[in-house]
Structure formats: structure tokens, C-alpha cells
C-alpha positions as CSV (number, residue, x, y, z in Angstrom):
1,M,-21.8,-56.3,-86.3
2,N,-18.0,-54.8,-87.7
3,D,-16.8,-57.6,-86.6
4,H,-18.3,-59.8,-88.4
5,Y,-18.7,-57.5,-90.9
6,L,-15.7,-58.0,-94.1
7,P,-16.4,-55.1,-96.1
8,D,-13.1,-55.6,-99.2
9,A,-14.0,-59.8,-99.0
10,T,-16.0,-60.6,-102.7
11,M,-16.6,-63.5,-104.6
12,P,-17.0,-64.6,-108.3
13,D,-20.4,-63.8,-110.1
14,Y,-22.3,-66.5,-111.8
15,I,-24.8,-66.2,-114.8
16,K,-27.4,-68.5,-113.6
17,M,-27.8,-71.7,-116.3
18,W,-30.2,-75.0,-116.5
19,G,-32.8,-73.7,-113.9
20,M,-30.7,-74.0,-110.9
21,T,-31.4,-71.4,-108.5
22,G,-29.5,-69.5,-105.7
23,T,-26.1,-68.4,-105.1
24,F,-24.2,-71.5,-106.2
25,P,-22.2,-71.4,-109.0
26,A,-24.2,-72.9,-111.6
27,G,-23.3,-71.7,-114.7
28,V,-20.3,-69.0,-116.1
29,S,-18.9,-66.6,-114.8
30,T,-19.5,-63.3,-115.7
31,G,-16.0,-61.4,-115.0
32,Q,-17.8,-59.4,-111.8
33,S,-17.4,-59.8,-108.2
34,V,-19.9,-59.0,-105.7
35,P,-19.6,-58.5,-101.9
36,Y,-20.3,-60.7,-99.4
37,D,-23.0,-61.0,-97.6
38,K,-23.6,-58.6,-94.4
39,P,-24.3,-59.9,-90.8
40,E,-27.4,-60.0,-89.6
41,I,-28.3,-61.0,-85.7
42,V,-30.9,-63.9,-86.4
43,E,-31.5,-64.8,-82.9
44,K,-31.8,-62.2,-79.5
45,Y,-33.1,-62.2,-76.4
46,V,-33.7,-60.2,-73.7
47,N,-34.5,-60.4,-69.8
48,A,-34.4,-57.2,-68.5
49,K,-34.8,-58.4,-64.7
50,A,-31.9,-60.0,-64.4
51,G,-29.9,-57.7,-66.7
52,I,-28.7,-59.8,-69.3
53,A,-29.3,-60.3,-72.8
54,A,-27.6,-62.9,-75.9
55,L,-28.1,-62.2,-79.9
56,V,-26.3,-64.8,-82.3
57,I,-25.5,-63.3,-85.6
58,K,-24.9,-64.9,-88.9
59,S,-22.2,-63.9,-90.9
60,Q,-21.2,-64.7,-94.2
61,I,-16.8,-66.2,-93.8
62,D,-16.0,-67.7,-97.3
63,H,-17.1,-69.1,-99.7
64,C,-15.9,-72.4,-101.8
65,A,-17.5,-72.8,-106.1
66,G,-18.6,-76.2,-105.1
67,R,-20.0,-75.8,-101.5
68,G,-21.3,-72.3,-101.6
69,K,-20.7,-69.6,-99.5
70,Q,-19.9,-70.6,-95.9
71,Y,-21.6,-68.8,-93.2
72,A,-20.5,-68.7,-89.0
73,W,-23.2,-68.0,-86.2
74,T,-21.5,-66.4,-83.4
75,G,-23.6,-66.4,-79.9
76,Y,-22.7,-63.5,-77.6
77,T,-24.0,-62.6,-74.2
78,I,-24.2,-59.6,-73.0
79,D,-24.6,-58.8,-68.8
80,K,-26.3,-55.7,-67.1
81,T,-22.5,-54.0,-66.6
82,G,-21.6,-54.3,-70.8
83,K,-19.8,-56.8,-70.2
84,I,-19.8,-58.9,-73.8
85,E,-19.1,-62.9,-73.8
86,R,-18.4,-64.9,-77.1
87,V,-19.7,-68.5,-76.1
88,Y,-21.4,-69.8,-79.3
89,D,-19.7,-71.0,-82.8
90,D,-20.7,-73.4,-85.4
91,N,-20.3,-73.2,-89.8
92,A,-21.7,-74.4,-92.2
93,Y,-21.6,-74.5,-96.5
94,Q,-25.1,-74.0,-98.4
95,L,-24.6,-77.5,-99.5
96,Q,-23.8,-78.6,-95.8
97,L,-27.1,-76.7,-95.1
98,K,-28.7,-78.3,-98.4
99,E,-27.3,-81.7,-97.2
100,G,-29.2,-80.9,-94.1
101,K,-27.5,-80.0,-91.2
102,R,-28.9,-77.8,-88.8
103,I,-28.0,-75.2,-86.8
104,E,-30.8,-73.8,-85.2
105,V,-28.8,-72.0,-82.3
106,K,-31.5,-70.1,-79.6
107,A,-30.4,-66.8,-78.2
108,K,-32.3,-67.7,-74.9
109,D,-30.4,-71.2,-74.6
110,L,-27.4,-69.4,-74.6
111,L,-28.3,-68.1,-71.3
112,K,-29.1,-71.1,-70.2
113,E,-25.7,-72.6,-70.6
114,K,-23.8,-70.2,-69.4
115,K,-24.9,-70.8,-65.8
């Protein structure tokens, strides 16, 4: 998780106007900065019998005034020896997600792709 956290990254804060909601700039800048979102595990799967696991981490990697926050989804597999392998990467801005881009990776599927 620490590899995906950008502790010093900030972005402008905006006053919400015109009934807009969410994190898109929809008004006037407050002149303040706010930190990036902290990464989170959004998918996980453990097969204890086989000694393997997979997880997907979602982390904010950028922001753009007209496109919103940019997130990355990164998938890892972990075997019984503790070896961690990065096996999946995708990213999207909030605007792309609003326009229909879907990132629907399942942790269990990452193990199937490894075989």
C-alpha cells in the first residue's frame, strides 16, 4: 500500500457551485490544496489450500481540472513463498468513468491469468 500512496501529492480544492456534486472542479478555487485519496484494496481473493492470493489496489495517481481525479487499479499475486508479482494495471480519470469506461478486474481472475 505504501508504494501506491503519494503522501505529498495535493490538488486544488473547489467550492461546489451550480448544483454540481462530486470531485470535479465545479466552481471557484478556494486557494487551498487537499491531499490525494489514500489507496485502498478494492478486491482480494485467497486460496489457502493452494497457497496463493491476489489483490487489487485502487490509488489516485493524478488530477486534471477538466477530467477529475485519475485512479490506477493495480493487481498483484502473492504465492506461498511470499513472492509478490504485479500482474495487472489500468487507469482512468473520473470523466472517463462517467462517460462509460469500466474497470472491473476481479482478484480471482488474476490467478487464472497466471497459469
